[in-house]
C-alpha positions in Angstrom: 3.7 16.8 10.0 4.9 14.0 8.3 4.2 13.2 4.8 4.0 9.6 2.2 5.5 9.3 -0.8 4.1 6.1 -2.6 6.4 4.9 -5.2 6.5 1.9 -7.8 3.6 2.6 -9.3 3.4 1.3 -13.3 2.2 -0.8 -16.1 2.0 -4.7 -15.8 0.5 -7.4 -17.4 -1.9 -10.1 -15.3 0.2 -12.2 -13.8 2.8 -10.3 -13.3 4.5 -8.2 -10.0 4.7 -4.7 -8.7 6.8 -4.0 -5.2 4.9 -0.3 -4.0 7.1 1.6 -1.6 5.9 4.5 1.0 8.7 6.5 2.6 8.1 8.6 5.0 9.2 12.4 6.2 9.6 11.1 9.7 10.2 8.1 12.3 6.9 5.6 11.5 7.9 3.6 14.8 5.0 5.2 16.5 2.6 4.6 14.0 -0.3 2.5 15.4 -1.1 0.8 11.7 0.5 1.9 8.2 -2.2 0.5 5.6 -2.7 0.3 1.4 -5.8 1.5 0.0 -6.5 1.5 -3.1 -9.3 3.5 -5.9 -10.1 2.5 -8.8 -12.2 4.6 -11.3 -16.0 4.9 -10.2 -14.9 2.9 -6.5 -14.8 3.6 -3.1 -11.6 3.7 -1.6 -10.9 0.3 -0.4 -8.3 -1.4 2.3 -6.0 -3.5 1.2 -3.8 -4.7 3.7 -2.8 -3.1 6.8 0.0 -3.7 9.3 0.5 -2.6 13.0 2.9 -1.4 14.9 3.7 -4.7 16.4 3.7 -6.8 13.0 0.4 -8.3 12.5 -1.3 -7.9 9.2 -4.4 -7.7 7.9 -5.3 -8.2 4.0 -8.7 -7.9 1.7 -9.7 -11.4 0.7 -9.3 -10.4 -3.0 -6.0 -10.1 -2.7 -5.2 -12.5 0.3 -2.2 -14.7 -1.1 -0.7 -12.5 -3.4 -0.1 -8.9 -2.1 2.5 -8.5 1.6 2.5 -6.1 3.0 5.9 -5.4 5.4 7.7 -2.1 7.3 11.1 -1.8 7.5 10.8 1.0 10.6 14.8 1.6 10.0 14.2 2.5 7.2 10.8 4.4 7.7 9.1 2.6 4.2 6.3 -0.1 4.2 6.3 -1.9 0.7 3.8 -3.6 -0.6 4.6 -6.6 -2.6 2.0 -7.9 -5.7 1.9 -11.2 -7.2 0.1 -12.4 -9.5 -1.4 -9.1 -10.5 -4.9 -8.8 -12.1 -6.6 -6.4 -13.9 -8.9 -5.8 -11.3 -6.6 -4.5 -9.4 -5.8 -1.6 -11.3 -6.2 1.4 -9.3 -4.2 4.4 -7.2 -2.6 3.1 -4.9 -2.3 5.0 -1.4 -0.5 4.9 1.5 -1.7 5.9 5.4 -0.4 6.3 8.8 -2.3 6.3 11.5 -1.7 8.2 15.3 -3.0 10.6 16.5 -3.8 11.8 13.6 -4.6 10.2 10.1 -1.3 10.8 7.8 -2.2 10.1 3.7 0.0 10.1 0.2 -0.7 11.2 -2.6 -1.1 8.0 -4.3 0.6 5.7 -7.2 -1.5 4.4 -10.0 -1.2 0.2 -10.9 -2.1 -0.5 -14.1 -2.7 -4.1 -14.6 -3.0 -5.3 -18.3 -5.0 -8.3 -19.7 
């Protein structure tokens, strides 16, 4: 059983930056994909960014050019660098790891003030 713990959320003004971290209790090297999702109040959870075991990345159109996902297998950690934050980025951000099973973290709140 792998546990994922997100950190790095907080309150930031529009235009600011945050870096989220997702630390896994075990090796992430075997996961097919590591992903960040977010869920805003009253909305469905949506995929923000993903990175494959081979390093390929994908992003939601709404964050392309502003967010960057990366992984450090040695530290068993996935990051989400968020620049140019907008109020509409306000949400709880969740880390997801995909192998034979799906694993989820508890989430970290990101609030962007205008």
